[in-house]
C-alpha positions in Angstrom: -4.1 -47.2 58.0 -5.9 -45.9 61.0 -5.4 -43.5 63.9 -6.7 -44.5 67.5 -7.0 -41.5 69.3 -7.4 -40.9 72.9 -7.9 -37.4 74.1 -7.6 -36.9 78.0 -8.3 -33.9 80.3 -6.2 -34.2 83.6 -6.8 -32.3 86.7 -3.8 -29.7 87.3 -3.1 -31.2 90.8 -2.3 -34.6 89.1 -0.9 -33.4 85.9 2.8 -34.1 86.5 2.7 -37.4 87.9 0.1 -38.5 85.2 2.4 -37.1 82.5 5.3 -38.9 83.8 3.1 -42.1 84.2 1.9 -41.8 80.6 5.5 -41.3 79.1 7.3 -43.9 81.4 4.7 -46.5 81.9 1.6 -46.4 80.1 2.6 -45.8 76.4 5.4 -48.1 76.8 2.9 -50.8 77.9 0.3 -50.0 75.3 3.1 -50.3 72.4 4.5 -53.5 74.0 1.0 -55.1 73.1 2.5 -54.9 69.4 -0.8 -53.6 68.1 0.3 -50.3 67.4 3.2 -49.0 65.2 3.8 -46.0 67.0 2.3 -43.2 69.4 2.3 -39.5 69.4 1.5 -37.4 72.4 0.2 -33.7 71.7 -0.9 -31.3 74.2 -4.2 -29.4 72.9 -3.7 -25.7 73.3 -7.1 -24.7 73.6 -8.1 -23.7 77.2 -10.8 -25.9 78.5 -13.8 -24.6 80.6 -13.2 -27.4 83.1 -9.4 -26.2 83.6 -6.6 -28.8 83.7 -4.8 -30.0 80.7 -5.9 -31.9 77.7 -3.9 -34.0 75.7 -4.3 -36.0 72.6 -2.5 -39.5 72.0 -2.6 -40.8 68.6 -1.9 -44.5 68.0 -1.1 -45.8 64.4 -2.6 -49.5 63.6 -2.7 -51.0 60.5 -6.4 -52.0 60.2 -9.4 -52.1 62.1 -9.2 -56.0 62.9 -6.0 -55.0 64.9 -7.5 -52.3 66.8 -10.6 -54.8 67.6 -8.2 -57.3 68.9 -6.6 -54.4 71.0 -10.0 -53.6 72.5 -10.5 -57.2 73.2 -7.3 -58.5 74.5 -5.9 -55.5 76.1 -7.9 -52.1 76.8 -9.8 -53.0 79.8 -6.6 -54.1 81.5 -4.7 -51.0 80.8 -7.6 -48.7 81.3 -8.2 -50.1 84.6 -4.5 -49.1 85.6 -5.3 -45.4 84.9 -8.6 -45.6 86.4 -6.9 -46.9 89.9 -4.1 -44.2 89.8 -5.8 -41.4 88.8 -9.5 -41.9 89.8 -11.5 -38.6 89.8 -8.8 -36.7 88.2 -9.2 -37.2 84.5 -11.8 -37.6 81.6 -10.9 -39.5 78.2 -12.8 -39.9 75.2 -11.7 -42.0 72.1 -12.2 -41.9 68.5 -11.1 -44.0 65.3 -9.7 -42.1 62.4 -9.1 -43.4 59.1 -5.9 -42.1 57.2 -7.2 -40.9 53.9 -3.8 -39.5 52.7 -0.5 -38.1 53.7 1.6 -35.5 52.0 
């Protein structure tokens, strides 16, 4: 099992609109691709020098091949929507994590 993690810092002025969009539109669209088992959205509690709010969204995926299919088939289309709606208001970075154990 793997986690596809997207960490985003969103400008304070766009925060409420972005958070609503994430929960009501974007995350359901990503899950609707059928490639992820679930998603967890967490607020990062450390204050960033750049200000704004930082969130980590963690998507559980069965294998790297499925994640690669997400990149190939869906990622650009879904990222473009975010870029159009919140241009210049956020920065994101992505990481892939392998789950070694769960207790």
